[in-house]
N, C-alpha and C positions, 0 to 999 in steps of 0.2 A: 266245770263251766260256770259262768256267772248267770244266775237266774234272771228272768225278765223282771223289770221293775226294781232291780237292785239299784241302790243309789249310793252316792259318795257321802260318807259320814264326815271325813276330815281330810284336809290337805295340810300337812305339817312340814315346815322347812327343816332340813337337817343342818345342825350347827356345824358339823365337821366336814360337810360337803357343799361347796358353793353351788347355788342354783339347782340343788337337788331337793325333791320333796317326797314324802311318803303319803301315798293316797290310799286311804282305807275305805272299804265298801261295807254296806250293811250286812253282807253275808260273811264278813270276817276276813276277807282277802285284803292283802296289802301289797303294794307295788311301788318301787322307787321310780319316780318320773322326773325328767328334766324340766326346768322352767319353760324351755322352748315348746315342749310338748303340752304342758299345762295351757300355754297360751294358744297354740295352734289348734288344739282339740277343744278349746273352750271348757276346760274342766273347772268345776266349782262345787263347793259343798251343797249337797241337796240335789245335784243333777242325777237324773235316772240314767242307768246304763243297761243295755241288753248285752247278750253274749258277743255280738258282732262289734259293738262299741268297745268293749273291753279288749277284744282281740286286736282291734285296730290300734289301740293305745300301746299295747305290748309290741306290735310290729313296728310302729313308728318310733317308739323309744329305742328299740334295738338298732334300727337303722341310724337314728340320730347319734347313738353312742359310737358306732363304728365310723360314721362320717366325721364326727368330732375328733376321734383318735387319728384318723387319716389326715385330717387337716393339720393337726399338731405336728405329725411327722413331716409333712410337706413344708411346714413353716421353718424347719431347720435347714433344709436343702432340697434340691431336686432328687427325685427317686424314680426308679423304673417301676413298671407295673408289677413285675415279679418280686422286687424287693418290698414294695408296699404290701402286697398280698402276704408275703412271708411274715412281715412284722406284725400285721394285724392278726394273722393266724396264731402267732405265738401268744397273743393276748387272750386267746380262747374265744374269740368271736365266731359266730356262725359263718360257715364257708359260703353259704348262699348270700348272706347279707354282705359279706366282704366283696363277693363278685359283683353284686349290684352297685356297691359304693365305688369300686374301681371302675366299673363301666361308666358311671356318672362322671367321675373325675376325668376319664379319658375323653368323653364327649365334650366336656368343657375345656379341654386342652390343658387341664391342670396336671395331667400325666401324659407325657409324650416320650416314648422310648427313643425315637430318633434324636430329639433335642437333648434328652438325657445322655444318650450315648456320645454325641458330639462333645458335650461339655465335659463328660467324664474322660474321654479320650484326650482332649486338649490339656486337661489338668495333669493327667498321667505323663504325657509327653513332656510338658513344660517342667514338671517337678522331677521326673525320674529318667527322662530320655529313653523311654522304652521303645522297642520296635514292634512291628505288626504281629509277630508270633505271640509275644507276651500280652499285647493289648487285646488280641482276639480271645485269648484264654481268660483274661480278666473280665471282658465284656460278657462272657458266657455265664458269669456269676449273677448277672443282672438282667440279661435278655436271652430268651429262649430261641428266638428266630435267627437262624444262621444267615438267612438271606438279608435280614436287617443289619446284622453285624457286618456283613460284607459291604453293605452300602455305607455304613459308618466309617469303616476302614478306608474305603476308596475316597470318601469325601475328606476325611481328616488328613490323609497323606497326600492329598492334592494341595492342602494348605501348608503342610510341613514337608520340607525337603529332607528325606531320610538321611542323606549324606551329611547335611548340616547338623542334624540331630546327633549323629555319631561323632562328628568333628568336635562338638561341644565337650565330649568326654576326652577325646584325644588332645585337645588344647591344654589340658592340665599338665602335659609333658611337652618338652621342646621337640622340634622335628629331628634334630641331631640325636637326641637321646633315644627316640623311637627307632631311628635308622640303625644305630650301632648296638643297641641293647636288645638282643634277641629274646631274652627272658621277659623283659618288659613288654615287648610286642606280643608275645604269646599270652601274657596275663591280660592285656587289653582285649585281645581277640576273644579269650574265654569270657571276659566280663561282658562284652557286647553280645555274645551268644546267649549268656544268661539273661540279658535284658531283652531277649527276643528278637534280635536282628538277624536277617538272612546273611549268609556268607558273602554273596555277591555284593551286597550293600556295604558290608564291612570292608571288603577288599577295595571297592571303588572309593570309599571314604579315606582309607589309608593312603591311596595313591594321590587323591586330591589334596590331602593335607600335607604330605611329605613333598609334593611337587610345587606347593604354593610359594 
């Protein structure tokens, strides 16, 4: 612990790390501190620190680092709470601090699993024409709540007609070809099943396409 009347001897900028400083105290301790914490905690050479001051600096610095890493991850694309938590955990940050940062982001609506799920589902359907079985499986990698996943599925498939999604795949082949080539028909059915479509939707889409 830092003794009472301990004071800051030096605050030195690190050349290889932008906006990072080494703060050294009179009892020989050194800590890497971000510029933002230097400013928010009003740190300067000669300032006296007691144990609670030093502890507050360490806590705020840890929070700032996790928060900064989280914001960088969110700057690339939307993420779910589960995914962000896992990414930050892999970086070796404190689990408690990660939880606090994730809670802050959620309160500010920077993290929203429902919005993330809808965006993810829309992209998967548009790019891969997947069905509800596959989509549910993929969403489980990002969202733990089965209830929320069901809400996302109900919402997204009210915007996308499942038969039309399937017909996009069938349209790569002529109606006559599908009708006369049993082998092709079987391959298409198996492909659609692998994409996570229910048989009743597949059968209905086949009838709609071949009767069009």
